[in-house]
matplotlib code that plots the C-alpha trace (Angstrom):
import matplotlib.pyplot as plt

x = [-56.9, -57.8, -55.9, -52.9, -53.1, -53.3, -50.4, -48.2, -49.0, -47.8, -44.6, -43.8, -44.7, -41.6, -39.5, -41.2, -41.0, -37.2, -37.9, -39.7, -38.2, -34.5, -32.0, -30.4, -33.2, -33.6, -29.8, -29.7, -32.5, -30.9, -27.6, -29.5, -30.5, -34.0, -34.5, -36.8, -38.0, -41.3, -39.7, -37.9, -40.9, -43.3, -40.6, -39.4, -42.7, -44.6, -41.7, -43.0, -46.1, -43.9, -44.0, -47.6, -49.2, -49.8, -53.5, -52.7, -50.3, -52.9, -55.5, -53.2, -51.9, -55.4, -54.9, -52.9, -54.7, -55.6, -52.6, -49.9, -48.8, -48.7, -46.1, -43.7, -44.8, -43.7, -41.1, -39.2, -38.5, -37.4, -33.7, -33.7, -35.1, -37.8, -35.6, -32.8, -35.1, -36.6, -33.1, -32.0, -35.0, -34.1, -30.4, -31.2, -33.9, -31.7, -28.8, -31.1, -32.2, -28.7, -27.5, -30.4, -30.4, -26.6, -24.5, -25.4, -29.1, -28.9, -26.6, -28.5, -30.1, -33.4, -33.4, -32.6, -35.5, -37.8, -36.9, -37.5, -41.0, -42.0, -41.0, -43.0, -46.1, -45.4, -45.1, -48.1, -51.2, -53.4, -52.6, -56.1, -57.4, -54.1, -52.4, -49.5, -48.9, -48.9, -46.3, -44.1, -44.4, -42.7, -39.5, -36.8, -36.6, -33.1, -30.7, -29.3, -31.5, -31.8, -32.8, -35.1, -36.9, -37.5, -38.6, -41.1, -42.4, -43.0, -44.8, -47.1, -47.6, -48.7, -51.0, -52.6, -52.8, -54.6, -57.1, -57.5, -58.2, -60.9, -62.4, -62.4, -64.0, -66.7, -67.4, -67.4, -64.5, -62.1, -58.4, -58.6, -61.6, -59.6, -56.9, -59.5, -60.9, -57.3, -56.5, -59.6, -58.7, -55.2, -56.8, -55.6, -58.0, -58.8, -58.3, -57.5, -54.2, -53.1, -49.7, -50.9, -53.6, -52.9, -51.3, -54.3, -56.4, -58.7, -61.7, -60.9, -60.6, -63.8, -65.7, -64.4, -65.4, -68.9, -69.3, -68.5, -70.9, -73.7, -73.2, -73.3, -69.8, -68.5, -70.4, -70.4, -67.2, -65.4, -65.4, -66.5, -70.1, -71.1, -71.8, -68.4, -66.6, -68.5, -67.6, -63.9, -64.1, -65.7, -63.0, -60.2, -61.9, -62.3, -58.7, -57.5, -59.8, -58.5, -54.9, -55.1, -54.5, -50.6, -50.5, -52.6, -49.5, -47.8, -48.6, -49.6, -46.1, -44.5, -46.6, -45.6, -42.0, -42.2, -43.8, -41.1, -38.2, -39.7, -40.4, -36.8, -36.3, -39.4, -38.7, -35.3, -36.8, -39.7, -37.2, -35.5, -38.7, -37.3, -34.7]
y = [60.7, 63.2, 66.0, 63.7, 63.1, 66.8, 67.6, 64.8, 66.3, 69.7, 68.1, 65.7, 67.8, 70.0, 66.9, 65.6, 69.0, 69.0, 66.6, 69.4, 72.6, 71.9, 71.4, 68.1, 65.8, 67.4, 67.4, 63.7, 63.1, 65.4, 63.5, 60.3, 61.8, 63.2, 66.2, 68.3, 68.7, 67.1, 64.1, 63.4, 64.1, 61.7, 59.0, 59.0, 59.4, 56.9, 54.4, 52.4, 51.5, 49.7, 50.3, 51.2, 53.2, 56.9, 56.6, 54.6, 57.3, 59.9, 58.1, 57.6, 61.1, 62.5, 66.2, 66.7, 67.9, 65.4, 64.5, 65.8, 62.3, 61.1, 63.8, 62.0, 58.4, 56.0, 58.0, 58.9, 55.2, 54.2, 54.7, 55.2, 52.3, 53.3, 51.8, 54.2, 57.2, 56.3, 55.7, 59.1, 60.7, 59.2, 60.1, 63.7, 64.2, 62.8, 65.0, 68.0, 67.1, 66.6, 69.9, 71.9, 70.3, 70.3, 67.5, 68.3, 67.8, 65.2, 63.0, 63.5, 60.7, 62.6, 62.3, 58.6, 58.1, 60.2, 58.1, 54.9, 56.0, 57.4, 54.2, 52.2, 54.2, 54.2, 50.5, 49.6, 50.8, 48.7, 49.1, 48.4, 51.3, 53.1, 52.7, 55.2, 54.1, 50.4, 51.2, 52.9, 49.9, 47.7, 49.7, 48.8, 51.1, 52.8, 52.1, 55.6, 57.5, 60.7, 58.8, 56.6, 59.6, 61.1, 57.7, 57.0, 60.6, 60.2, 56.9, 58.7, 61.6, 59.1, 57.4, 60.7, 61.6, 58.4, 59.2, 62.8, 61.5, 59.2, 62.2, 64.3, 61.5, 61.1, 64.8, 64.7, 67.2, 66.6, 67.3, 70.7, 71.6, 70.6, 73.1, 75.9, 75.1, 75.0, 78.4, 80.0, 78.5, 80.1, 83.5, 83.4, 85.3, 84.9, 81.2, 80.6, 82.4, 79.6, 78.2, 74.6, 75.5, 78.9, 77.4, 75.3, 76.3, 79.2, 77.2, 74.3, 76.6, 78.4, 75.1, 74.1, 77.5, 77.3, 73.8, 74.9, 77.9, 75.6, 73.4, 76.5, 76.1, 79.5, 82.7, 84.9, 86.6, 83.3, 83.4, 80.6, 80.3, 78.9, 75.6, 75.6, 76.3, 73.5, 71.0, 72.0, 71.6, 68.2, 67.0, 68.2, 66.6, 63.3, 63.5, 63.8, 60.9, 58.6, 59.5, 58.2, 54.4, 54.6, 56.4, 53.9, 51.7, 54.1, 54.3, 57.7, 57.9, 57.2, 59.8, 62.4, 61.4, 61.5, 65.0, 66.2, 64.9, 66.1, 69.7, 71.0, 69.2, 70.7, 74.1, 74.1, 73.1, 75.6, 78.4, 77.6, 76.8, 73.2, 74.6]
z = [-52.8, -55.6, -53.8, -53.7, -57.5, -58.1, -55.7, -57.4, -60.8, -59.6, -58.2, -61.1, -64.2, -64.0, -64.0, -67.2, -68.9, -69.3, -72.2, -74.1, -72.6, -72.2, -75.0, -74.2, -75.3, -78.7, -79.2, -78.6, -81.1, -83.7, -83.2, -84.1, -87.4, -86.7, -89.0, -86.8, -83.2, -84.1, -85.9, -82.6, -80.5, -82.3, -82.8, -79.2, -77.4, -79.6, -79.5, -76.5, -78.6, -81.2, -84.9, -85.1, -88.0, -87.8, -87.1, -83.9, -82.7, -83.6, -81.5, -78.5, -78.5, -79.1, -79.1, -82.4, -85.5, -88.2, -90.3, -87.9, -86.7, -90.3, -91.2, -88.8, -88.4, -89.7, -91.7, -88.5, -87.8, -91.3, -90.7, -86.8, -84.7, -82.2, -79.5, -80.3, -80.2, -76.8, -75.4, -76.7, -75.1, -71.7, -72.0, -72.9, -70.3, -67.5, -68.6, -68.4, -64.9, -63.7, -65.1, -63.7, -60.3, -59.9, -58.4, -54.8, -55.3, -58.1, -56.0, -52.7, -50.7, -51.0, -54.8, -54.6, -52.2, -54.3, -57.4, -55.4, -54.2, -57.6, -59.2, -56.7, -57.6, -61.3, -61.6, -59.4, -61.4, -63.6, -67.3, -68.7, -70.8, -70.4, -73.8, -73.4, -69.8, -70.8, -73.5, -70.9, -68.6, -71.2, -70.9, -68.5, -65.4, -65.4, -62.5, -62.3, -59.8, -61.9, -65.0, -62.8, -61.4, -64.9, -66.3, -63.5, -63.5, -67.2, -66.7, -64.2, -66.7, -69.4, -66.9, -66.1, -69.7, -70.6, -67.9, -69.1, -72.6, -71.2, -69.4, -72.6, -74.6, -72.0, -72.2, -76.0, -76.1, -79.0, -79.1, -80.6, -78.4, -75.4, -76.4, -76.7, -73.2, -71.8, -73.4, -71.9, -68.5, -68.8, -69.7, -73.3, -75.6, -78.3, -77.6, -81.3, -80.6, -78.3, -79.4, -79.8, -82.3, -83.8, -86.8, -87.8, -90.9, -90.0, -91.4, -89.1, -86.0, -87.0, -87.1, -83.7, -82.2, -83.8, -82.4, -78.9, -79.2, -80.4, -77.3, -75.1, -73.8, -75.1, -75.8, -78.9, -77.8, -77.3, -73.5, -71.2, -70.4, -67.0, -68.7, -70.3, -67.1, -65.4, -68.2, -67.8, -64.1, -64.4, -66.8, -64.5, -61.4, -63.2, -64.5, -60.9, -59.8, -62.5, -61.7, -58.1, -58.5, -58.6, -55.3, -53.6, -53.6, -51.2, -47.5, -46.0, -44.5, -47.9, -49.6, -47.1, -47.5, -51.3, -51.3, -48.9, -51.0, -54.3, -53.1, -53.4, -56.7, -58.2, -56.8, -58.5, -61.8, -61.6, -61.0, -64.3, -66.3, -66.6, -69.0]

ax = plt.figure().add_subplot(projection="3d")
ax.plot(x, y, z, "-o")
ax.set_aspect("equal")
plt.show()
């Protein structure tokens, strides 16, 4: 089933990315009163967890630098209820999907079927050890097929993300270290230039790189060693393995049907960069 988990990630990720790449979600959050993109991001993504403190959000999100969550949580909720932020996130994301897909594809029987099967998978996995996924499971599933497809794809993304964090913790790879390994896998060099970490203090980045060198995961020129490549491979393989439970709820015929119905949807989103 691990190959199914990887294939589903490839098909569903462009659906989820409209939240971060397209304009509508941020416009909805700004209209609520969130001052910046990151205020809206933290407020709306963390909202299913309830009004938890910043250190809880930091732990659940895992890959943000120390102090980043605290710049937005709980201040982003002081005048805007979490429920309003998560609803705005859904409205904006669904609007982006509908705009990019166009009415013909958005209103098609194939999308309705894809939404139904994605929801069946997304609501079938155990929640134990899956903090972000469990939070999403507390939210009502939308009735509109486009919104339902986004919502369920996002549930599956958080489920996979929870498993990825477990794999990283097991490999003793911290959040910033994970970004370095990801940058190297993408061919970004020096990895410190990666957009997710380039803004961090140079002293912090230097300490991270030194730690990876001491463990033999990168060499003196900040390239992967064989050991580093193997660690990254094991993390990704385990992430796929841990992402399989939702899809066990679907029969082989349903999985084939879901893949077939998602392919034109995903292809359209990929062609626009989910924007």
